[in-house]
N, C-alpha and C positions, 0 to 999 in steps of 0.2 A: 752384846748378844752372845750367849754361851753356845758351845758346840752342840748341846742337846736340844737347843731351842729351835723350833721351826715357825717362821712367820707365815701366816696365811693372809693373802691379799685378794680382794675382789677387783676385777677389771673395772675401770671406768666404763660407763655406758658407751662413751665414744670409742674406746678400744674394742669393745664387742662389735660395734658398727664397722670399725676399720677391719677387724679380722674377717668378718662376713664378706666385706667388700673385696678384700684381697683374695680370699679363697674362692669366691664364687663369681666375681665380676671383672676384677682388674686384669688378672693374668689369664691369657687364653691357652697357655702351654705350661703345664706344671714342671717341665724339664728345667725351667729357668730358676728354680729354687736354689740349685747348686751354684749357678752363676752369681746370684745375689749374695749368698753366704761367702763365697770366695772373694767377691768384690769388697764386702765389709771387712774380711780378714786382711786383705791387701791394704785397704785404707788404714786399718789399725796399725799395721807394721810400718807404713809410711810415717805415721806419727812417731813411732819409735825412732826411726832414722832422724827425724827432726829433733827429738829430745836428746839423742846422743850428741848432737851438735850444739845444743843450747843449755843442757843441764849438766853441770860439772860432776855432780855426784850421782849420776843416773845409775841405778842398780842394774846388774846383768848386762852391762854394755858389752857389745861384741858377740852376744849370743847369735847362733844361726837363726836368721829370719827366714822361716819357711812355713808352708801350709802342709799339713799332713792329713790324709784321708784314710780311714779304715772302715771296712765293711764286715759285718757279721751276719751271714745268711741264716744261721740258726736263731740268733737273737732278733733278727730282722731290724738291724740298726745300721745307720751311717754316722760316723764320728768325724768331725772336722776340728782340727786343732791349729791354732796360730800362736805366734809369739809376739803378739801386738801389745798395746798399752793396757789391755784388760779393763775391768770395770769395778768400781767400788760398790758398796751396798746402795748408796743413794743413786748412783748411775744406773744400776740394774733396775731400780724402781722407776726412775725417770725415763730411761730409754726403752724399756721393755714392758712397762706396765702402766705408763701414764702418758697422756698427751699434754706435754708442757707447752706446746706451740699453739698460741691463741689462734693463729691463722688456720691451722689444721682443724681445730675445734669448730671455728666459725664455718669452715668449709663443710664439715660433716653436717652441721645444722642446716646449711643451705641445701645439701643433697637430700636431707630428710624432708625438706619442703619442696623438693622436686626442681630446684634451680641450679644444680651443679652437675659436673661430669667427673668421672674418675680421673681424668687428666689433670684436674686441679690439685691433686695430691702430689704431683710431680716434685721430687726432690726433698720431701720431708724426711727427716732422719728416722731411721728405724723401720720404715715401711717394708723395705726389702727383706728384713729378718722374718717378718710375719709370713712370707711366702713358704717358709718351712712347714707351716700347718696345711699346706696343700697336699703334702705327702706323708705327714706324721700325725699320729693321734696323741703323741706326747713328745715334748721337747725339753731336754735338760741343757742348761748352760753352766759350766764350771768356769769360774773366773777369779783371777787375782790381779788387782791394779798394780801399776808401776809405782804408785805413790807410797811413801814411807808409812809403815804400819798398816798397810792394807790387809783386809781380811781375805781368807780363802772361802769362797762362797759357791753355793749351788742354787740355781734358779730353775724351777720346774713348772710347766703348765700343760694343760690339755688343749689350750687355745679356745676354750669355751667360756668358762665363768671367771677364772682367776688364776693365781700363781702362788707358789711357795718359795721362800728363801731361807736357807739354813747354812750354818758354817760347817765346813768339812775339813779333812786333813790337808796337810801342806800341798799347795799347788805351785807349779811354775807360773811366772808372769804370762799373761795372755788369756786366751779363752779356748774352751773345748765345748763344742756343741754336739750333743748326741740326739739324733733323730730316731724315734721309735716309729718305724714305718707303719702306715695303715695297710689294710688288706689289699687295697687296689694299687699300692705302690711298692710292693715287696720286690719288684724287679730292680729297684735302685740299690739293693744290697749286692747286686752282681758287679764284679770288678769291671768287666768289659763295658757295662752300661755307664758306670761313673767315668771311666776313662774316655769314652766317646763324648760325654758331655763336657769334660774339661777341654778336650781337643777342639770342640766346636766353639765354646763360649769363652774359655779362659786360657787359651793357649799362649797368649802373650803377656800374661800377668807378670809383673817384674820380680816376683819372688818364686823360688822353687815350689812346685806343687808335687808332693811325694805321695805315691800310691804303691803300696806293697814294697816299700823301700826303694822304689825307682822314681826318678824324676819324669814327669809326663810332659811338661811344657819346656822343651829344649830349644825352640825357635825364638830368636830375639825379635823384639818389636823394632825393626829397622827404621820405621817412620819417625821414631823418637830420637834417633841418633843423628849426629851431625853428618852432613853429606861427605865431608872429607874423611870421616872415620869408617866409611862403608866401601868395600871393594866391589869391583865389577862382578866377581864371582859370587859375592854375598847377595848382590841385587838379583842376579840370575837365579840363584838357588831359592831365594824368597819368592820370586815370581812363579817358579815352577812348583814349589811346595805350597805356599800359603795362598797363591792366586790360582792354583791348579792350571797353570799355563802349559800347554802341550808343545809350544814352539819357543822361540827366543823373543824377548820383547824388542820392538822396533824403537820405541822411545819411552822415556820415564820422566815423571814429574815428582820431585821430592822437595817439599817446601813446608815451612812453618809460618804462621801468621798469628798476630795477637788481636787485630782489629779488622773488621767490626765484630769478629768472633774468634776465639782461640781455636786454631786448627793445626794439626800435624798430619801431613798426608803423604802417601807414597802411591802413585798411580802409574800404571804401565799401559802403553798401547801395544797390542800384539802385532806380530808380523804377518800372521795368517788370519783371514776373515772366514770364520766358520759358516756364516750365512751364505757367503759366495760359493763355498764348496759343498753346499747341500745339506747343512745341518739344521736348517730352519731358523726361525727367529730366536736369537739368544736372549737369556735373561741378564739383568744387570750384574756386573761382576765386581762392584766396589762395595765393600762391607763397611758398616758404621760401628765405630767403637767409642767408648767413653773411658778414658784412663786405662787403656789396654784391655778392657772387658767388652766383649761383643754385645752390641745392642741388636743389630739385625744384619744377617748375611746378605740380604737382598732388599735394602730399604727402598720403599716407594717414595719417589719425589726427591731423593738425595741428589740425583743428577737428571738432566733432561733425558727423555726417552732415546734421542738420537745418539747419546753417549753410552749406550748399553754395551758397546764393544770393548770399552776400557776395563781394566781390572785393577784391584788394589785395595787400599785401606784409607779411610778418613777417621781421624780420632779427634774428638773435641772435648776438652775438659769443661767447657761451658754448658754441655748438655746436662739436663737433669739426670740424676743417678738411678732412680728406681722405677716407679710405675711407668714412666714415660717410655720405657723400652717396648711397651706394648702399643703405644700410640704415637710413635715418632713421626709418622708420615703427616700427622696433623700439626706438627710443631712449627711455629714461626722461625725457630732457630734452624730447622732443617732447610727452610726456604732461603735463609741467609747463606747457609752452607752451599746450597745449589748455585746461588748467584756467584759467590766468590770462586768456587772450584771450577765452574764452567768457564768463567773468564780466564782463569789461570791455565786451564788445559788448552783453550783456543790460542792464547798467547804463546804457549809452549810450541804448538804446531807451527805457528807463524814464524817463530824464531828458528826452529829446526828447518823449515822450508827454505828460509833465506840462507842459512849456513851451509846446507848440503842439498841443493835443488834436485840432484839426480836421485838421491836416496828418497827424498820426499815424493818425487814423481812416481817411483815404484810403489811406495806406501799408498799414495793417493789412488793409484790404479786399482788397488784392492779394497779401499775403504771409502771411495768417493760417494757412494750412495748414502752413507751416514751423514756426511757433511751436507749433502743436498736435502736430506730429510730435515736436518736442523734448520736450514734456511726456510723451508716450507712450514715448519711447526714451532720454531723457537724464536718468537718475535724479538725478544730482548737481545739475542745474540746474532741475528741474521746478518747484520752489517759486518760484524767481525768475521763471521763464517765466510762471507763472500770473498774475503781476501785469501781464503784457503782453496778456492776453486781453481782448477787447472783445465786448459782446453787448447786445442789447435786453433789457428786463425789463418786468414789470407796472407799474413806476414810471417808465418812460421813455416818451416819445412815440415813435410809429412812426418808424423811421429814425435815432433818436438812440441812442447807445450809452454804456455805462458799464463800469467794471472791477470785479473782485472786491474790490478795496480800497474802491471806492465803496460796494458792497453791504454789506461788513462794517461800514462806518461808519454805515450806516442801520439796522442790525438793532436790534430791540427789546431792552430789558434782559432778560438771562437767555436770549436766543435762542442756542442752541448749534448750529444747523443752517443751512445755506444751501440753499434750495429751488430746484429747477430743473425744467424740462420740455423734452424734445427733441421737435421737430415740424418739419413742412415749411416753414411760414411763420407769421407772427404771426397772421393771420386764422384759420388752422386751429387754432392753439393756443388762441386766446381764444374761439373759438366752441364749444369742447368744454366738458365739465363739470368739468375738473380744477382750473382756476385760481380758480373762483368762491369757494370756501370760504376760500382764502388772501387773496384781495382783500377779502373781507368782514371779515377779521380784521386787515387792514393789514399782511399779511406779503408781502414782495416775492418774486417768482418770476422766476428767470432764464429767458429764452427762448433755447435753443440750436437753431439752424436749419441746421446743417451735418451731413451724413451721418456724419462722423467724430467728432462731438461726444460720442457715447455712449462711445467708447473713451477720449477725452480725460478726461472726468470720472471714469471708472473708474480711470484711471491716476493722476489727481490725488488722489482720495479725500477730501481736506480742504483747507481754506485758512484761515489765521489761527486754527487750532485749532477750526474749525467744520466739521463733516462735511457733505459734499455729498449731498443727498438728493433723489431723483426723486419728484415728487408723483404720478407714475403708479403707483408701487409702493405696496403695502399697508404699513402700519406707521408711516406719518407721523402722529403723534398731534397732535391739535389741541384747543384749549380749547373748552369749551361756548360757544355763541353764542346770544343771545336772538334768536329768529326770529318773524316774523309768521305768523299762521295757526295753526289748531288741528292738532295732530298726532294720529295714531292712538294709541290706548292701548297700553301695554306688552303687554297680552294680545293685542290685534289684531296688533301688530307681530310677536310671536312666532309666531302662527298663520300669518300671511302669509309670513314667512320660511321656515317649514317647508313650506308649499305650494310656494313657488318652488323650494326645494331639491329637492323631490320631482319637480316637473315638468321642471326643467332638467337633472337627473341629473348625469352626468359633466362637463357643460359648465361647472360652477362647483364650486369647492372649498368655498365658504362663502357664505352669504347672511346679511347683517346690516343693522341700522339704524345708519348712521354720522353723523359730524358734518361731512362734507365738502360736502354738497350744499345749495345755496340755491335755485336756480331749475330744476335738472334733476331728473327723477324717479329715475334710477339712474345708477350709475357702475361701470365694470369696472376693477378694480385688479389689476395684475400682481404675483404673489408676489415678495417681496424677492429671491429667488434665481432668479426667472423671467427669460425672455428678452424684451427690449423690442421694440416693433414695428420700430424702426430696425435692430436687430441681426438680427431675423428676415428683413427684406427683403434685407440684405446677404448673409446666409447663402443665401438662395434665389437671389440673383444669381450667387453663386459656385458653387452646386451645384443643378442643376435637379431633382435627386432629393431635395433636402432636404425633410423633413416634420417639423412640430412640432405636437403636439397642444396646442391652446390651452386652458389652464385658468386661470380668473380667480376672484377674489373679487368678489362683487356686493354693493354697498352700495345701500340704498334710502333715499329721502327720505320720511319718514313724514308730512310736511306737504304734499307735492305732490298736487294734485287727482287725477292719474291713478293714483297709488299708492293713495290713499284709495278711489277708485272701484273699483279692482281688488279691494281688500279686501271691498267690498260685494257684488260680483257673483261672487265666488269660488264660492259655493254655489248662487246663483240662476241663473247662466248659466255653468256649468262649461266649456262648449265655447269660449265667447268668452274666458273667463279664461285658459284654456290657450294660446289664440292670442296674447293680449296678453302673457302671461308670456314666451313664446318671443321675441315681437317686441321686448320691452324689453331682453332679453339681446343680441339682434342689434344693436339701436340702440346699446347701450353698447359692443359690440365694434367697430362702425363708427367711433364717436367715438374709440376707442382705437387705431384702425388695425390691428385684429387679425382682421377678417373677411376670409377668403380667398375664399369662394364665396358669392355673394349670391342664387343661384338659388332656394333654399328661402325666403329672405327675401321675394323678390318674390311667390312663390306665396302665402305667408301674408298678405302685404299685400293681395293681391287678395281673399282670403277675408274679411278684416276689413272691407274697403270694401263688399263685397257685403252683409255682415251689417248694417253701419251704415246702408245705404240701405234695407234692408228692415225 
């Protein structure tokens, strides 16, 4: 082909389909055209690096490998130049004017018949280049291949009907792409606009990106480096710059994996929880990259919702390179990433908690709601997340915490349950009648003191094969315990229980003598399928018209002086006995957090005090 000869080519029908699809359907944000072109340039120069190591007579070896961008506001052009492998005449035809991939052609035919989706084109070579026509009404490509005797060529197209190829004067190896911007895209000729796109999408590309003689991408992709080659200062700077962290990271996870999917990741857990200090619900802070090129700054589905507090980068070379950047949340590969990275992060927290419990205790105090949300919403990881929970118990000092693993290790032989109680604070829990029987038997009780804990334990159900059981509910069976003091006879107990059942009516479902009480006279137990005080309070807060008829089982302590005295006066002072019976129930409901209206209680107390003084 002589220098004066210009070849004219008509696009294949499939290419016209593809161009229309790219420009009007596949990409929802035309900003990404620059990301695609820089990604292609970077890939081309990676091939140069490979050839330098494998081809002994490689021409121009040692050239500066960089990407250069120039804007001309008057001419309304953007020019991108790389020193990659370039293209021969046949490669220009094949890559930019022909669909040589039978799979792509078959897919387009399927789409034409209405049976395909744009995501099916994921990863097909050259598709990203066509995004240039989203912003340009003419594109020129000047290119010379690295191969011996390669021609100096110019390819030109309006992206509609076809293209031209001609020989031009001497060119350096690589490619120069000139975009003649359409009227709606003239702002891309502004330097600040192009710089912002580079910083957003291509900041970590492994080759210098030069704009107006200055390098734009100066931050290294630390996630691709060996951990031993990165200093603490570099990690901190990356977290604060690339992850926009305003604090210092509490923990980090830097790992690489090849199976089941290639991953390079650097993830940080912050030390401050913005949701806890009033910033509202935060968005996900882990960005998704493919070969150092940004796919999505806030990818949906990359991590479970409860992990939205972590920040960092996930880079996978296995991800498709082009159109998939618009539809990554639908990718099965992203689901694999979700599973692998979630498990890695949980393992990291478990390891850190074991190596420095005090540091983890402080971190957990700030971020516990996220872990609890995970247990309630992330079925695949809830058992692993349960190991990260921390709480006080009847065997820890006030302010000291332990884990479910600690609890399981302290259980008695044959104990197949983990006992817990939800309350407002430790003093309130321990001042009530519920814990005393378990303490007396040496059985540990977990103290949950967060409003959401009821949902957490309901979602968890069990741990280490042991069922989680609320000691507020009826049905928690205990062994007999030798107690001090004489108890009422079985006959007296039966009569007293019948009396209380009659006097208290619908307020109780059952009255019996139980094994739970040591120092308290009575206790109110919520039926196993009943609503706990915490759930009732939350329901009332959400619905001012919410009403719940409280019905409890009442257990009496046959050794308690008050119960024995009530048995004595039941017939001799029936009026007093009726007042005491009602007051014992109200006292039990108050201890259980189930008394909504205390007006009648106060009136009754006044009557009892009056009788006592007379």
